[in-house]
C-alpha positions as CSV (number, residue, x, y, z in Angstrom):
1,M,11.3,-3.9,30.2
2,S,8.4,-1.5,30.0
3,T,6.0,-2.3,27.1
4,G,4.4,1.1,27.1
5,L,0.9,0.8,25.7
6,Q,-0.6,-2.6,26.7
7,V,-3.5,-2.5,24.3
8,A,-3.1,-5.2,21.7
9,T,-3.0,-4.1,18.1
10,D,-5.9,-5.2,16.1
11,V,-4.3,-7.2,13.2
12,S,-7.2,-9.5,12.5
13,V,-7.8,-7.9,9.1
14,A,-5.6,-6.6,6.3
15,R,-3.9,-3.4,7.2
16,P,-1.3,-0.9,5.8
17,R,2.2,-2.2,6.5
18,R,3.4,1.2,7.7
19,A,0.6,1.4,10.3
20,V,1.3,-2.1,11.7
21,I,5.0,-1.3,12.1
22,D,4.3,2.1,13.6
23,E,1.9,0.8,16.2
24,A,4.1,-2.2,17.2
25,W,7.1,0.2,17.6
26,R,5.2,2.5,19.9
27,R,4.2,-0.4,22.1
28,I,7.8,-1.1,23.0
29,G,7.8,2.0,25.1
30,P,10.4,4.7,26.0
31,G,14.1,4.4,25.2
32,L,13.9,4.3,21.4
33,E,14.1,8.1,20.9
34,V,17.4,8.0,18.9
35,L,15.8,5.6,16.5
36,S,12.5,7.4,16.3
37,S,11.1,10.4,14.4
38,S,9.7,13.5,16.2
39,D,6.2,11.9,16.2
40,G,7.4,8.8,18.0
41,G,7.4,6.3,15.1
42,P,10.5,4.6,13.7
43,L,12.7,6.6,11.4
44,R,12.8,5.7,7.7
45,R,16.3,4.5,8.1
46,T,15.4,2.5,11.2
47,V,12.9,0.6,9.1
48,K,15.3,0.3,6.1
49,R,18.5,-0.7,8.1
50,I,17.1,-2.5,11.2
51,L,13.5,-3.6,11.0
52,D,13.2,-4.8,7.4
53,P,16.5,-6.7,7.0
54,L,17.3,-7.8,10.6
55,V,14.0,-8.1,12.5
56,L,11.4,-8.9,9.8
57,R,14.1,-10.5,7.5
58,L,12.3,-9.6,4.2
59,R,14.7,-11.8,2.2
60,V,13.1,-14.9,3.7
61,N,9.7,-13.4,4.6
62,P,8.6,-11.6,1.4
63,Q,5.0,-11.7,2.7
64,F,6.0,-9.0,5.2
65,S,7.1,-6.6,2.4
66,T,3.7,-5.8,0.7
67,P,2.2,-2.4,1.3
68,I,-1.0,-4.0,2.6
69,L,-0.5,-6.9,5.0
70,T,-2.9,-9.7,5.4
71,G,-4.3,-10.3,8.8
72,E,-1.9,-13.2,9.4
73,A,1.2,-11.3,8.2
74,A,0.2,-8.2,10.2
75,A,0.0,-10.3,13.4
76,A,3.4,-11.8,12.6
77,V,5.0,-8.4,12.0
78,D,3.6,-7.0,15.2
79,A,4.8,-10.0,17.2
80,L,8.3,-9.9,15.7
81,I,8.8,-6.2,16.4
82,V,7.4,-6.3,19.9
83,G,9.3,-9.6,20.6
84,H,12.6,-7.8,19.7
85,G,11.8,-4.9,21.9
86,H,14.7,-5.6,24.3
87,E,17.2,-5.9,21.5
88,L,15.9,-2.6,19.9
89,L,16.3,-0.8,23.3
90,L,19.8,-2.0,23.5
91,T,20.4,-1.0,19.9
92,A,19.4,2.6,20.8
93,R,21.9,2.6,23.7
94,W,24.7,1.3,21.5
95,F,23.9,3.9,18.9
96,T,24.2,6.7,21.5
97,H,27.7,5.4,22.5
98,L,28.8,5.1,18.8
99,K,27.7,8.6,18.0
100,K,29.7,10.0,21.0
101,A,32.8,7.9,19.9
102,R,32.3,9.2,16.3
103,R,32.6,12.8,17.6
104,R,35.6,12.0,19.8
105,L,37.4,10.4,16.8
106,R,36.4,13.3,14.6
107,I,34.9,10.9,11.9
108,T,32.9,12.8,9.3
109,T,32.6,10.4,6.5
110,G,29.3,8.6,5.9
111,N,25.9,8.9,7.5
112,A,25.9,7.7,11.1
113,Q,22.4,6.2,11.0
114,E,23.0,4.4,7.7
115,L,26.4,3.0,8.8
116,Y,25.8,2.3,12.5
117,F,22.1,1.1,12.8
118,P,22.7,-2.5,11.7
119,V,26.0,-2.6,13.6
120,C,24.3,-1.5,16.8
121,F,21.6,-4.1,16.4
122,E,24.3,-6.8,15.9
123,L,26.0,-5.6,19.1
124,A,22.7,-5.7,21.0
125,V,22.2,-9.3,19.9
126,T,25.7,-10.6,20.4
127,A,27.1,-8.5,23.2
128,G,24.0,-7.4,25.0
129,A,24.0,-4.2,27.0
130,P,27.0,-1.8,26.5
131,P,29.7,-2.7,29.0
132,A,31.3,-0.5,31.7
133,D,34.1,0.4,29.2
134,S,31.5,1.2,26.5
135,D,33.6,4.1,25.2
136,A,36.5,1.9,24.4
137,A,34.3,-0.8,22.8
138,A,32.5,1.9,20.7
139,E,35.8,3.3,19.5
140,A,37.2,-0.1,18.6
141,T,34.0,-0.8,16.6
142,L,34.2,2.4,14.7
143,L,37.9,2.0,13.9
144,E,37.2,-1.5,12.5
145,L,34.2,-0.2,10.5
146,H,35.8,2.8,9.0
147,G,39.2,1.1,8.3
148,D,38.1,0.1,4.7
149,R,35.9,3.1,3.9
150,D,38.5,5.1,1.9
151,R,38.9,2.4,-0.7
152,T,36.7,2.8,-3.8
153,A,33.6,0.7,-3.9
154,G,34.6,-0.8,-7.2
155,A,37.9,-2.1,-5.8
156,V,36.2,-3.6,-2.8
157,L,33.7,-5.3,-5.1
158,T,36.5,-6.7,-7.3
159,D,38.4,-8.0,-4.3
160,H,35.2,-9.6,-2.9
161,L,34.3,-11.4,-6.1
162,A,37.9,-12.5,-6.6
163,D,37.5,-15.1,-3.9
164,P,36.4,-18.4,-5.5
165,A,34.6,-19.4,-2.3
166,V,32.5,-16.2,-2.5
167,V,31.5,-16.8,-6.1
168,E,30.7,-20.4,-5.5
169,R,28.5,-19.5,-2.5
170,L,26.7,-16.8,-4.5
171,S,26.3,-19.2,-7.5
172,R,24.6,-21.8,-5.3
173,Q,22.4,-19.1,-3.8
174,L,21.5,-18.0,-7.3
175,A,20.8,-21.5,-8.6
176,T,18.5,-22.3,-5.7
177,G,16.6,-19.0,-5.8
178,W,16.1,-19.2,-9.5
179,R,14.5,-22.7,-9.2
180,D,12.2,-21.5,-6.5
181,V,10.4,-19.1,-8.9
182,S,7.6,-20.7,-10.8
183,P,4.3,-19.3,-12.2
184,G,1.0,-19.9,-10.5
185,G,-2.3,-20.5,-12.1
186,A,-3.9,-17.1,-11.7
187,I,-5.4,-15.5,-14.8
188,T,-3.9,-12.2,-16.1
189,G,-7.1,-10.7,-17.6
190,P,-8.3,-8.8,-14.4
191,F,-4.9,-7.3,-13.8
192,L,-4.4,-6.1,-17.4
193,G,-7.9,-4.8,-17.4
194,G,-7.3,-2.7,-14.3
195,L,-4.5,-0.9,-16.1
196,S,-7.0,1.2,-18.0
197,T,-8.0,2.7,-14.6
198,V,-4.4,3.3,-13.5
199,L,-3.5,5.0,-16.8
200,G,-6.9,6.7,-17.2
201,P,-7.9,10.4,-17.1
202,T,-6.9,12.4,-14.1
203,G,-10.4,13.3,-13.1
204,D,-11.4,14.7,-9.7
205,H,-10.7,13.6,-6.1
206,R,-13.2,10.8,-6.4
207,A,-11.5,9.5,-9.5
208,H,-8.1,9.6,-7.8
209,G,-9.5,7.6,-4.8
210,A,-10.8,5.0,-7.2
211,R,-7.6,4.8,-9.1
212,Q,-5.6,4.4,-5.8
213,R,-7.8,1.6,-4.7
214,V,-7.4,-0.2,-8.0
215,W,-3.6,0.2,-7.9
216,A,-3.5,-1.2,-4.3
217,A,-5.4,-4.3,-5.5
218,L,-3.1,-4.6,-8.6
219,I,0.0,-4.5,-6.4
220,A,-1.3,-7.4,-4.3
221,D,-2.2,-9.4,-7.5
222,E,-0.1,-12.4,-8.5
223,T,0.0,-11.4,-12.2
224,P,3.3,-9.5,-12.3
225,Y,5.0,-12.3,-10.4
226,N,3.5,-15.0,-12.7
227,L,4.4,-13.1,-15.9
228,G,7.9,-12.7,-14.7
229,A,8.1,-16.4,-14.0
230,L,6.6,-17.2,-17.4
231,A,9.3,-15.1,-19.1
232,R,11.7,-17.9,-18.0
233,D,9.6,-20.7,-19.3
234,V,10.2,-22.0,-22.9
235,D,6.4,-22.6,-23.1
236,G,5.4,-19.4,-21.3
237,A,2.9,-17.3,-23.1
238,L,3.3,-13.6,-22.5
239,P,1.2,-10.7,-23.9
240,W,4.4,-9.4,-25.5
241,S,7.9,-10.6,-26.3
242,I,10.6,-9.7,-23.8
243,V,13.0,-9.5,-26.7
244,D,10.9,-7.1,-28.7
245,V,10.3,-4.7,-25.8
246,G,14.0,-4.8,-25.0
247,L,14.2,-6.3,-21.6
248,S,16.1,-9.4,-22.6
249,S,18.2,-10.4,-25.7
250,V,16.8,-13.9,-25.7
251,A,13.5,-15.6,-24.9
252,P,12.9,-17.3,-22.6
253,Q,15.0,-15.3,-20.2
254,Q,18.2,-17.1,-19.1
255,R,19.6,-17.2,-15.6
256,P,22.5,-14.7,-15.4
257,D,25.9,-15.6,-14.0
258,V,27.5,-14.1,-10.9
259,I,30.6,-12.9,-12.8
260,G,31.8,-13.2,-16.4
261,E,30.6,-12.1,-19.8
262,Q,27.0,-10.9,-20.1
263,R,24.8,-12.8,-22.6
264,G,23.5,-9.5,-24.1
265,E,23.1,-5.8,-23.6
266,R,19.6,-5.8,-22.2
267,P,18.7,-5.2,-18.5
268,L,17.8,-8.8,-17.7
269,D,21.0,-10.1,-19.3
270,R,23.4,-8.5,-16.8
271,T,25.5,-10.5,-14.4
272,V,25.2,-10.0,-10.7
273,A,28.5,-8.2,-10.6
274,E,27.4,-5.7,-13.3
275,R,24.1,-5.0,-11.5
276,V,26.0,-4.3,-8.3
277,R,28.4,-2.0,-10.2
278,A,25.5,-0.1,-11.7
279,T,24.1,0.4,-8.1
280,L,27.5,1.7,-7.0
281,R,27.6,4.1,-9.9
282,R,24.1,5.4,-9.2
283,G,24.8,5.7,-5.5
284,L,26.6,9.1,-5.2
285,D,27.3,8.4,-1.6
286,R,28.5,4.8,-1.1
287,T,27.7,5.0,2.6
288,E,24.0,5.2,1.8
289,L,24.4,1.6,0.6
290,P,24.9,-1.7,2.5
291,D,28.4,-3.1,2.7
292,I,29.6,-4.9,-0.5
293,P,29.1,-8.5,0.7
294,L,25.5,-7.7,1.8
295,L,24.9,-5.8,-1.4
296,C,26.0,-8.8,-3.4
297,D,23.8,-11.2,-1.4
298,E,20.8,-8.9,-1.8
299,E,21.4,-8.5,-5.6
300,V,21.4,-12.3,-6.0
301,D,18.0,-12.4,-4.3
302,R,16.9,-9.6,-6.6
303,V,18.2,-11.4,-9.7
304,C,16.2,-14.5,-8.8
305,A,13.0,-12.5,-8.3
306,P,10.6,-12.1,-11.3
307,W,11.8,-9.2,-13.5
308,G,14.9,-8.8,-11.3
309,L,12.9,-6.8,-8.8
310,L,12.0,-7.9,-5.2
311,G,9.1,-5.5,-4.5
312,E,5.7,-6.5,-5.7
313,D,4.9,-2.8,-6.3
314,R,8.0,-2.4,-8.5
315,Q,7.1,-5.6,-10.4
316,A,3.6,-4.2,-11.0
317,T,5.0,-0.9,-12.1
318,L,7.1,-2.5,-14.7
319,I,4.1,-4.4,-16.2
320,V,2.3,-1.0,-16.4
321,G,5.3,0.4,-18.1
322,I,5.4,-2.4,-20.7
323,D,1.7,-1.9,-21.4
324,L,2.3,1.8,-21.9
325,A,5.5,1.5,-23.9
326,V,4.1,-0.9,-26.5
327,D,1.3,1.7,-27.1
328,L,3.6,4.5,-28.0
329,M,4.2,4.9,-31.7
330,P,5.6,8.4,-32.5
331,L,5.9,7.8,-36.2
332,D,2.4,6.4,-36.8
333,E,0.0,9.3,-37.2
334,K,-3.0,6.9,-37.4
335,H,-2.3,5.1,-34.2
336,S,-4.5,6.1,-31.2
337,P,-3.2,5.0,-27.8
338,H,-5.6,3.2,-25.5
339,S,-5.0,5.1,-22.3
340,A,-5.1,8.8,-21.3
341,V,-1.4,8.7,-20.1
342,A,-0.2,7.1,-23.3
343,T,-2.3,9.6,-25.4
344,Q,-0.7,12.5,-23.5
345,I,2.9,11.1,-23.9
346,Q,2.3,10.3,-27.6
347,A,1.1,13.8,-28.3
348,R,4.1,15.3,-26.7
349,L,6.5,12.9,-28.6
350,R,4.8,13.7,-32.0
351,K,5.5,17.4,-31.4
352,E,9.2,16.9,-31.0
353,A,11.0,18.6,-33.9
354,Y,13.2,15.6,-34.6
355,V,10.2,13.3,-34.8
356,L,8.4,15.6,-37.3
357,H,11.7,15.9,-39.3
358,A,12.1,12.1,-39.5
359,R,8.4,11.6,-40.4
360,R,8.8,14.0,-43.4
361,C,11.7,11.9,-44.6
362,L,9.6,8.7,-44.8
363,A,8.2,7.4,-48.0
364,D,5.8,4.4,-47.7
365,G,7.1,3.8,-44.2
366,A,10.8,3.5,-45.3
367,A,13.6,6.1,-45.1
368,L,14.3,8.0,-48.3
369,H,18.0,7.5,-47.8
370,P,19.8,4.5,-46.2
371,R,21.7,6.8,-43.9
372,Q,18.4,8.0,-42.4
373,Q,17.4,4.5,-41.4
374,R,19.2,4.7,-38.0
375,V,17.1,7.8,-37.1
376,V,13.9,6.0,-38.1
377,D,14.8,2.8,-36.3
378,D,15.5,4.7,-33.1
379,L,12.0,6.2,-33.2
380,R,10.3,3.0,-34.1
381,A,11.9,1.2,-31.2
382,F,10.9,3.7,-28.5
383,A,9.7,0.9,-26.2
384,R,13.2,-0.5,-25.9
385,P,15.1,2.5,-24.6
386,Y,12.0,3.5,-22.6
387,L,11.8,0.2,-20.7
388,S,15.5,0.0,-20.2
389,R,15.4,3.3,-18.5
390,L,12.3,2.4,-16.5
391,W,13.8,-0.9,-15.3
392,A,16.9,1.0,-14.2
393,R,14.8,3.4,-12.2
394,L,12.8,0.6,-10.6
395,H,16.0,-1.4,-9.8
396,G,17.3,1.7,-8.0
397,R,14.0,2.0,-6.0
398,D,14.3,-1.7,-5.2
399,V,17.8,-1.3,-3.9
400,W,16.9,1.7,-1.7
401,Q,13.5,0.2,-0.8
402,E,11.6,3.1,-2.2
403,T,8.0,2.0,-2.9
404,C,5.7,2.5,-5.8
405,A,2.6,2.3,-3.7
406,D,1.2,5.7,-4.7
407,V,-0.5,5.6,-8.1
408,D,0.1,9.3,-8.8
409,D,3.8,8.7,-8.1
410,V,3.8,5.8,-10.5
411,R,2.1,7.9,-13.2
412,A,4.7,10.7,-12.7
413,L,7.5,8.1,-12.9
414,L,6.2,6.7,-16.2
415,D,5.8,10.2,-17.6
416,G,9.3,11.3,-16.4
417,V,10.9,8.2,-18.0
418,A,9.3,9.1,-21.3
419,R,10.6,12.7,-21.1
420,S,14.1,11.6,-20.3
421,T,14.1,8.9,-23.0
422,S,12.9,11.5,-25.5
423,L,15.5,13.9,-24.5
424,D,18.2,11.3,-24.8
425,Q,17.0,10.3,-28.2
426,R,16.9,13.9,-29.3
427,Q,20.5,14.5,-28.3
428,R,21.7,11.2,-29.9
429,I,19.8,11.9,-33.1
430,K,21.0,15.5,-33.2
431,A,24.6,14.3,-32.8
432,M,24.1,11.7,-35.5
433,L,22.7,14.3,-37.9
434,E,25.5,16.7,-37.3
435,N,28.3,14.1,-37.5
436,Q,27.1,11.6,-40.1
437,L,24.2,13.1,-42.0
438,A,25.4,16.6,-42.8
439,P,23.0,18.1,-45.4
440,T,24.2,17.9,-49.0
441,S,22.6,19.1,-52.2
442,G,20.6,15.9,-52.5
443,A,16.9,15.9,-51.7
444,G,17.2,12.8,-49.7
445,A,19.4,14.2,-46.9
446,I,17.9,15.1,-43.6
């Protein structure tokens, strides 16, 4: 096998994960064109469907998933990718045969890369090079793969979890993974102090560079992991209550079940089955997702991780969101938020007509009429719907392995969640006022 460039990659210092993967990929040499982008690096789907789950095995090697890899982790990633060069070359050959068979069979459902990349790698490992009758082998593989694709994802999930052996295996996996999460001894002050920079004024290009460097350091910090582990400890001291902010219905956080009744309505209360169903509902094209068994296995790992999120950058983003959400008080005219982003969002919320209307109806902090209390409660509990929506967005990014490594992207996400939460509240309160609080002649009606 030609190894192309023979110059060893310098992985003695911490380096961006993407750069390490890209350089290792190019060292394998020619033959990977169908798995590569136009510039010669691996396709995004190649990383997502082959390298991350099958070569680097992020589920058991979480140290390989950080945006910035340590020198040791970078060397290991480089060695694994180059060491699997032969299998990756065979994967490319198998994919070429499967695409031709797809055209012959006139299969149009699903995305070929999303569906076939992991299958081709499996064939490369188990069967080796495509045989002489590769056309027949490829067609048989596709017929087996697509035979169950017309069934609804919900039905497939229900059938999968109806098997007691499957539920028992997932439950053991859940119990083991949950026990493995424990807080470290790192202090939280530096991380929480760095949030003032992340949420600070926009500034010029120099300010953006400084903010990005701080965010990269915060992603690598142990604080989000430790806080998530402390949320499960009866003696764990958090800066805020996971019940008050609406992430859990009980403190400390309890281990969810695989199936059965949820313990509450908050994001961290959901069973594994409900989380997978939520993923299927959000995934407009089921073929963009792994098969149901793998999706369940991955979700169990995600449930076990702190905050129900595997990616350190998504965990860090949730902590930033909590810090921001508890600083938003639309009904308190005297409250001054601590960060520039919170100040901007707070000002926008206070200008909402429904907020101004509710504020006028308050007397000494209480609603003038009992029926108005629901409107006021919705506004006072802004952090709860905000964080529920933010957690759902981050969960989706975790499933699709979309990073939060760019600080401006994180700020845009936090602002967008505030806008959508405000719009949702506006619609619900408007409907409430129209249906239940129709104006009467009394002065106390809204």
